[in-house]
N, C-alpha and C positions, 0 to 999 in steps of 0.2 A: 894735441889732436883731442875732442873732448872723449870723456864715456860714454857708451850708448848703451842699452838693453837689447840683449838677443831674443829673436821670437824663435823658440823650439819648433815651430810649426811651418817656419818658411821654408818651402819646399826645395827653391831653388837655389837658395841666396843667403845659408848660415855656411859658414866654414866652420869643420870641427875637426879636431884630432882625432882618428880614430887609434885604436890599439893595435896597431898590426906591426910587425916586426921589423919593417920597412919604415916605419915612421911615417906613413901615408897620410896625406892629408887630404882631406875631401869634402865638398858642401853635404849637407842633408840631403841624403838620398841620393847623393852622386858621387862616383868614385871616379877621379881623373887622372891620365897619365898626363907626364909634363910636357911632353910635345909629341910631335906626330898627328897625322890626321886619317882616320877612318874614313871610307867612303862614305856618304851620305847625301845624295842626291837628288834635288826636288826634280820630277819628271820635265821641266823644261828650264830650270833655272840653268845659267851657265856660269863657271867660276871664274873670277874677275882676275885671276894669274898673278905673278909677278910683275913688279916689284909691291902691289899692294899686299898680296898674300906672302906670307912667309912658312915656316916648320911651324911657328908659334900661333897663338890663336891671334885674329882678327875679328872684331866686332864694329858694329855702330858707329858707321859710316854717312856724314852730311857732307854738302858741297856747297861751294861759294856759289854767287849770283848770274856767273857766268859759265859753272860747270867746269871749270880751269884747275880748279882748287879743292882737293879733298881733305877732311880730316876726321880721323878714326883714331880706333882704340888698339894698339896691339903689345903683345906680350914679347915683342922680336930683342935679339941681341941690342945692346945699347938703351933697353928700358933701364928704369933704376930700378934695384933689387929692395923687395918690400921685406924686412926682417922676419922669421917665424915663420913665412908660408912660401911656399915653392913657385908662387906665381906673381907675378908683376903685370899691372896694366897701368900703361901712360898713353899719351895722345899723341900722334903723329900727322902732320900736314905734308900730302904730296901734290906737286904742280903737272898738270898737260902742258906738253910743249909738243905741236906738231902730231895732235891726236895721240901722244903716249905718255903712259904716267913714268914721272922721273923716280928716281931713289926718293923715299920718306924721310922727312925730317924731323927728329925729335924735339918737342918742345919742352924742352927742360934748362937746366942752368949752363950757363956759356952759352945760349943764343943769342943772335946779333936782336937786339930787340927792334930793329928795321925789319926783321927778317921774319920774326915770330914771336911769340909771348911765351915767356917762362913758366908755365902752367906746373910741370911734372915734380913729384917728391916721391920719397918712400912710400905715402898712400897710395891708394888706388886712384888713378883719374879717370873717369866714363862718362861716355854719353855727351859729347861736345858737339856743338851748332857753331858756326860762324852767323853772324846777325847780315841782314840782306845788303848793307852798304860793305860788308868786309870789317868793319871797325870794333867789334864785339865777338870775342867766345864765350858763349855760355857752357860749362859744365858741370858736373858731380864730382865730388870726392869723397873718398868712404874710408874708414880704418881697414887697414891689410885684411883680407881673409873674412871680413864681415862686412856684406850686402845689406844689412837691416840697418847702418850708419851713416847713410848718404844724408850730404847737404850741398846747396846748390852755392855755383862761385859765379864770379864774372871776373874779364881782365878786357881793358876797352884800350884801343890805340888812338894816341892822342898828337896831330902834327905829325903823324907817320911813325911814332914811337910806341911800341907796347908797354901799359904800364904794368905795376904790379897788379897780383891777384886780390881782389876782394872778395869777401863773406858776401853773398846775396843780400842777407839781412843789412850790410852796412852801406846798401845804395839807395838812397831817397826816393829815388822811381820805382822801385819795385817792393812789392807786398813782402811782409816776414814770413816767410814759409819756413824758414830753419829752426828746428827745434832741440832741445837738450838731449833726445831720446827721440830712437825711431828713424825714419827713411823718409827724404823730402828728393826726388831727380827728376829729372828730363821733364820740365815744362813744354806746351803749346801755348806760345802766344796769340792769341786769335785777335787780342788790340790793347790798347794802352790801359784798358780798365775789364779786361777778360782775359784770365790766364787759367788753362787746365793744367795739371801736375797731378804727378803720382807720390802717394802718400802712405807709408807703413808706420803704425802708432801704436805700441802694446794697449791693448783696453781701449783703442778707438777703432781702429780697422782689421778687417778680418786676417789680412794679408797684407800684400799692397795693394791699395786700392785707387781708383781715378778719382779724383777731385776738382773744384773748380775755384777760383776766388774772383770776385767783383770788384771795381771800384765803382761806389756810387757817390756822388756830390763831393767828389774829389778826394775819398776817403774808402781806403782798402778793406772789405769788410770781411767777415769771419767766414773761413774756406768751408765749404758743402761738399758732401759726398755726392756722386753720380747717381748712387742709387743701387739698391739690391740686385737688379736687372743686369746693369752691366759690371756690377762688381759682384763675382763669387765668390765663396770660402778661398778660394786659390788665389795665387799671383794674377792680378791683371795689372798693366799697365801700357803706357803709349809712348811714341816716341816723336820725336821734332816736326815731321811735316804730315803726322797723319791725321788732320781733321780737312772736311773738305772745304770747298770757299765758301759753301752757302751754310756752313756749320751744323750739319744736320748729318754728317756721316763723320763715322770715328773709326780708324784702323787701331785694332787691340793687340799686344801681345798678353797671351795667359795659358797657365799650366791646368787649366778646368778639364777636366777628364771625360767630359760627357759631351753630349750637343755635337759629336761628328770631330771631336778630338782625333789626330792620328797620333799622339803621344808627345809627352814631353811638353815642352814649349810650342803654341801653335799662332799663327798670325790669324786674325779675325778681323770683321767688320761689324760696328753696331750702328744701327739707325734711329733717328728721333721718331716718334709717331706725330701727327697732325696736332697735340697737345703740347707737345716741346719735350715728352718723356722719352729718355732712353730704352731702348729694346734691348734682350738679349741678343749678344753678338751670333753672327753667323761666321762658321769656317771657311777660310777662302780656298781650302780644297787643295787637290794633290799638286797642282802648278806648283806650288809654293811649299806646302806642307810637307812634313816627311815623319816618320818614327822617332826622329832623332828631336835635336832642338833647333828649333826657326826662330830667330829672334830680333826685333828692333829694325825692320823694314824701314827703309823711307824711299822719297821720289827722288829724283834728279830733278833741277831747275824748271826743266822743260815740260815736267810731269808727265813723260811718257816711258819711263824705266823704272823701275821698283829693283833697290838694292838691300840687301841683307846679309844677315851671317845663320850658316848652317854647319852644325856639326852633329856626332853622333850624342845618342841619348846619355844624358848623365855627364855632358862633358862640356870643358870651355874650349875643347881643342875646333875653333870653328875657322871657316873662310870666308870672305864675302863674296857673294853671287849677285847675279843680276837676271831679269825678266825682263821683259816688253809685259807695260802694262795691262795692253788689250789684250795678252795672252790670259790672264786671269779673269775668269768670267763674272766675278763680282766688283771688278774694278774698271771694268770698262767704261761707266758714266760717273768715275770717282774722279774729283777734280781738285786735287791738292792745295793746301792754303801757301805751300811755298816755306822760304827761309823766315825764321821770326824777326821783326822790326828791333832796329837798335833803341830801346828804351831808356838809354842812359844819356841822350840829349837833350833832356829838361825842355823837349817841346811835343805838345799833340801829335799824336800819329792817329789817322783815321781807322777806323772798324776795317780789318782783314776778311771778315765776314759779310759776304753780301747775300741780302736776302731774296 
């Protein structure tokens, strides 16, 4: 695992050892019990319940194209311990049978490669997504306890068998986004020539910012920031299905404390103006956001349901919750782009953005 620099201002994402009698660990500005969930419900969102939620943290859920497989992050029993920190984050997969979610499967050592990929390690594995054809899992891997160190990874199913995990930079079809320092995580693949991604680099970004990278004449260009309106001095990032089909609206997770923030991480929406410039995000409101942490909400494949994690302020103790998209006023006209395409097939894909 490569060494990376920490950003001392990383409000939510830098885990530090506090000089407390019990040897408690916490992130910058966050003190978190290891288990147990305080009540922090949005006004209309509903808890997904067991077996998706457990006594530990559940976050960052995405789905297969038919909606019958969910892939998400959990620290539940069976996760691989991360030395030196009290939290584990691994990727789990659950299947729906006759409308009921079955017990999640740990995607770690010993798994049958025809059932699922061996992804999990003693590092933190986060932000997974299945490709639209179900043959690729994209995800991020971090040094345990330091969310300033993310790199992107992929694993591919070939002839029904999941292959070993590869670093994103080792895949010829993908742009080289991973760097020796900083954090790269959770891209939105708009097409085979346009990818939005989250980027945190000391001396380059303010905190986590949203960037894009484009391919021109067959060559991936230098990544560019989406600019100071959408990127605040605080942590701003987006998640897998948070781009609209027309490419002109973007769902953002942000810790910005102004402009209608309810506190902690909130969910926001940003729009492009007629000139194609991204504008300041608008808070999605009390249907989703609470005074706690509301993070990384994504859409079901039919685009009708919005799912994400909610937990107490300054806490990792999240549960997965859901709400009907049309119950969120600013989302009624939002048509999400859907699952990321499989870019590892060495063939051109049409743009997923419809103008």
